[in-house]
C-alpha positions in Angstrom: 9.7 50.6 16.6 12.1 53.1 15.3 11.2 56.7 14.6 13.6 57.5 11.9 11.8 60.4 10.3 14.2 63.0 8.9 14.4 65.9 11.4 13.4 69.3 10.2 16.3 71.8 9.7 17.1 73.8 12.8 15.0 76.9 13.2 18.1 78.7 14.5 21.4 77.6 12.8 23.4 79.9 15.1 22.0 78.2 18.2 22.9 74.8 16.7 26.4 76.0 16.0 26.7 77.2 19.6 25.5 73.9 20.8 28.2 72.1 18.8 30.8 74.5 20.0 29.9 73.9 23.6 30.0 70.2 23.0 33.5 70.5 21.8 34.8 72.8 24.4 33.5 71.6 27.7 34.9 68.0 27.4 38.2 69.5 26.2 38.4 71.7 29.3 37.7 68.6 31.4 40.4 66.6 29.8 42.9 69.4 30.1 42.1 69.6 33.8 43.1 65.9 34.1 46.3 66.6 32.2 47.3 69.6 34.3 46.6 67.6 37.6 48.8 64.8 36.5 51.5 67.2 35.3 51.4 68.9 38.7 51.8 65.5 40.3 54.9 64.7 38.2 56.3 68.2 38.7 56.0 68.0 42.5 57.1 64.4 42.7 54.0 63.7 44.8 51.7 60.7 44.9 48.1 61.8 44.5 46.9 58.2 44.5 46.0 58.7 48.1 43.1 60.8 46.8 41.6 57.6 45.3 38.7 55.6 46.7 39.6 53.3 49.6 36.6 51.1 50.0 34.7 51.2 53.3 37.2 53.6 54.9 36.0 56.9 56.3 38.8 59.0 54.9 38.9 57.0 51.7 35.3 58.2 51.0 36.8 61.5 49.9 37.9 59.6 46.8 34.3 59.4 45.6 34.8 63.0 44.5 38.5 63.1 43.7 39.4 59.6 42.3 38.4 60.4 38.6 40.9 63.2 38.6 43.9 61.1 39.6 45.9 58.7 37.3 48.8 56.5 38.0 50.8 57.3 34.9 50.7 59.1 31.6 49.7 55.8 29.9 46.8 55.4 32.3 45.7 59.0 31.6 46.0 58.6 27.8 43.9 55.5 27.9 41.1 57.5 29.4 41.4 61.1 28.1 40.7 60.7 24.4 37.7 58.4 25.1 36.4 60.9 27.7 36.7 63.7 25.2 35.0 61.9 22.3 32.1 60.5 24.4 31.7 63.9 26.0 31.3 65.6 22.6 28.8 63.0 21.3 26.6 63.0 24.4 26.7 66.8 25.0 25.7 67.4 21.4 23.1 64.8 21.2 21.5 65.1 24.6 22.9 68.2 26.4 20.3 68.5 29.2 20.4 64.8 30.0 24.2 64.7 29.9 24.6 67.6 32.3 22.5 65.6 34.8 24.0 62.2 34.1 27.7 63.2 34.5 27.6 64.2 38.1 25.4 61.2 38.9 27.8 58.8 37.2 30.7 60.5 39.0 29.2 60.4 42.5 26.9 57.3 42.5 29.4 55.2 40.6 32.1 56.2 43.1 29.8 55.4 46.0 29.3 51.9 44.5 33.0 51.4 44.4 33.4 52.6 48.0 30.7 50.2 49.2 31.4 47.1 47.3 34.9 47.1 45.6 38.0 45.1 46.6 40.4 46.5 49.1 42.9 48.9 47.6 43.0 52.4 46.1 40.8 52.9 43.0 41.8 55.8 40.8 41.2 57.0 37.2 38.3 58.3 35.0 37.5 55.0 33.5 34.4 54.7 35.5 33.2 57.9 34.0 34.0 56.8 30.4 32.2 53.5 30.9 29.2 55.4 32.4 29.1 57.8 29.4 29.3 54.9 26.9 26.4 53.0 28.5 24.5 56.2 28.9 24.8 57.1 25.2 23.7 53.6 24.1 20.7 53.3 26.4 19.4 56.9 25.8 19.8 56.5 22.1 17.7 53.3 22.1 15.1 54.9 24.4 14.7 58.0 22.2 14.7 56.2 18.9 15.0 59.3 16.7 17.4 59.5 13.8 20.1 61.5 15.5 20.0 59.4 18.7 20.3 56.1 16.7 23.1 57.5 14.7 25.1 58.5 17.8 24.4 55.1 19.4 25.8 53.3 16.3 28.9 55.6 16.4 29.5 54.9 20.1 29.1 51.2 19.6 31.5 51.2 16.6 34.1 53.1 18.4 33.8 51.8 22.0 31.6 48.7 22.0 34.5 46.6 23.3 34.3 48.6 26.5 31.4 46.5 27.5 33.8 43.8 28.4 35.5 46.1 30.9 32.7 45.5 33.5 34.1 42.0 34.0 37.3 41.3 36.0 40.1 41.0 33.5 43.3 41.9 35.4 44.2 42.2 39.1 45.3 45.8 38.9 42.3 47.0 36.8 39.3 48.4 38.8 36.5 46.6 37.0 34.3 47.7 39.9 34.7 51.3 38.7 33.7 50.2 35.2 30.8 48.2 36.5 29.2 50.8 38.7 29.9 53.6 36.3 28.2 51.6 33.5 25.3 50.7 35.7 24.6 54.3 36.7 25.1 55.5 33.1 22.6 52.9 31.8 20.0 53.9 34.5 20.5 57.6 33.6 20.0 56.9 30.0 16.8 54.9 30.8 15.2 57.6 32.9 16.5 60.9 31.4 15.7 60.2 27.7 12.9 62.8 27.8 15.0 65.5 29.4 15.9 67.0 25.9 13.2 67.9 23.4 12.6 65.5 20.6 13.4 66.7 17.1 10.3 67.7 15.1 9.9 65.4 12.1 9.7 67.1 8.7 6.7 65.9 6.8 6.4 66.4 3.1 3.1 66.9 1.3 3.3 63.6 -0.4 3.5 61.9 3.1 0.2 63.4 4.1 -2.9 61.2 3.9 -6.0 63.4 3.1 -8.3 60.8 4.6 -6.2 60.6 7.9 -7.7 62.9 10.5 -4.6 62.6 12.8 -3.4 66.1 13.7 0.2 67.2 14.1 0.2 67.0 17.9 -1.0 63.4 17.8 1.7 62.5 15.3 4.3 64.0 17.5 3.1 62.0 20.5 3.3 58.8 18.4 6.8 59.6 17.3 7.8 60.2 20.9 6.3 57.0 22.1 3.7 58.8 24.3 0.9 56.5 23.2 -0.9 56.7 26.6 -1.6 60.4 26.0 -3.4 59.9 22.7 -7.2 60.2 22.9 -9.2 57.6 20.8 -10.8 59.1 17.7 -14.4 60.0 18.0 -16.4 58.4 15.1 -19.6 59.9 13.9 -22.6 57.6 14.2 -23.2 56.3 10.7 -27.0 56.5 11.3 -26.8 60.3 12.0 -27.2 62.3 15.2 -30.4 60.7 16.0 -29.2 57.1 16.0 -30.7 54.3 14.0 -34.2 55.8 14.4 -33.2 59.4 14.5 -34.8 62.3 12.5 -32.0 62.1 9.9 -33.1 58.7 8.8 -35.7 58.1 6.1 -39.2 57.4 7.4 -40.1 53.8 8.0 -42.3 52.9 5.1 -44.6 50.1 6.1 -47.4 48.8 4.0 
């Protein structure tokens, strides 16, 4: 069931603007770091691909931490950088706390999966991270089910839904394993981290209130967040009065 109530206006517009500014800047800094690393590789005429993941090799395990930073060409980099920036903006704005936890997990655990199970050869590039963020955004949006999360999920699917096919082997020189393990870790993060960020408080108008409904605001909030197990059952007053069917509040039994 979807909770698509209109969220209340932010209590602090300045804080909301700061949140959006950070969502724009941090992914931008990350993408610029990738560009500078590749430019340095071109400038030095070096081959940084040795910093990629070499499966089941002791030295190649270093690539778990460095492989997302390395790209084989400008075309390879440009295929990942815009996607990484846009997905970073959407996830950091929509779910900032969960995203800050999910990104390092996708980076490290996805890389570990590649090191353990991938084909022989060097695996480089940030595509595992982009696939992880895409699956993370979709799953966490479905789990949270508030209006903003559903809207972000629809945007991500519209822009990058075709990335789902990347988890299958399509070309010999494409590391589908990085896509697969990144997507898997991203989906798991979305499933378990969906409560990391506070849910938006729904704005209820007077005409939405039912005067005969005793449900308080806290109970409504729990219903909207799917926390049904925390709701106490209502206590109904005995229709016969405090004394029960034969209690003192009942009329006397008139017998002839």
